[in-house]
N, C-alpha and C positions, 0 to 999 in steps of 0.2 A: 491573511495568508494562513495556510494549513500547516501545522508542524507535522512532519512525516518522518518516521523511523522504520528502517528495514533491518531486522535482526535475525541472525542464524544462531544455532547452538555454539558456534565457534567465535562469532564476532559481531560487532555493530557494523553493518555494511553502509548504511546511509543515515544521516540525521540532518534534515534541512527543512526550510520553509518553502512550500510550493503552492501553486494555485489549486490543483486537483490531482487525485490519484484514482485510477480505475483498477479495481481489484478483481481477480478471477475467483469469485466465490463458488462454493459447491452448488448453490442454487442459481447461479448465473452471475455475470459481471455486475459490479456496482461501483458507482462513482462516489467519492468522498470529497466534499468541499469544506471550507472553514465553517464552523458552527453546526456541523452535521449532528443529528441526534445520536446518543450513545448506542453502540451496536457491537455485537460479538458475532463472528462468523468463521466457519471453517473455510479454507481455501483449497482449490484444486491446483494441479500442475498447470501452469499457464504463464502469461506475461502480465506484469504490472505495467501500466501506462502512466508515466509521470509527466504532468503538464506544469512547467515552471511558471508560466503566465497564461492568462486567458487567451485562447486562440492560438497558442503556440503549438508546434509539432511535438508530439509526446516522445519522451525517451522511454524505451521499453527495457525491462529487466526480466529475464526468465527465472521463475521460482518453482519450487517443488513443495507442495503441501504446506500445512501449517494452519495458523489462525490469524485473524485480523481483529483488532479492537479499536473502536472509535470511542474516545472519552473526552473529557473537558480539556485535555492538553492537546489532543490531535489524534493522529492515526498511527498505530503501531502494527506492523506486519511481522509476525513471528514465523519465518519460513524454515522448513526443514533443510532446504538447500537453495543456493543461488547458483544458477548454471550459466548465466550470461551477463 
């Protein structure tokens, strides 16, 4: 499982283990699974798609701008705002 955190300047919005997250990167959407290579990316306004299990219907959360970091611990999305 992939450890996923969604953070805004005001609060920690989510911290959970999931199967995959699709992030709206400024260069295009990208999916992050467990053991993904380290990565740092800016993100554009758009929707995160969170898959709790393989093949499940994704939950979407609307975010505005920020950064995404994939490291040895998992994925952290630092969003300027969460609007949905």
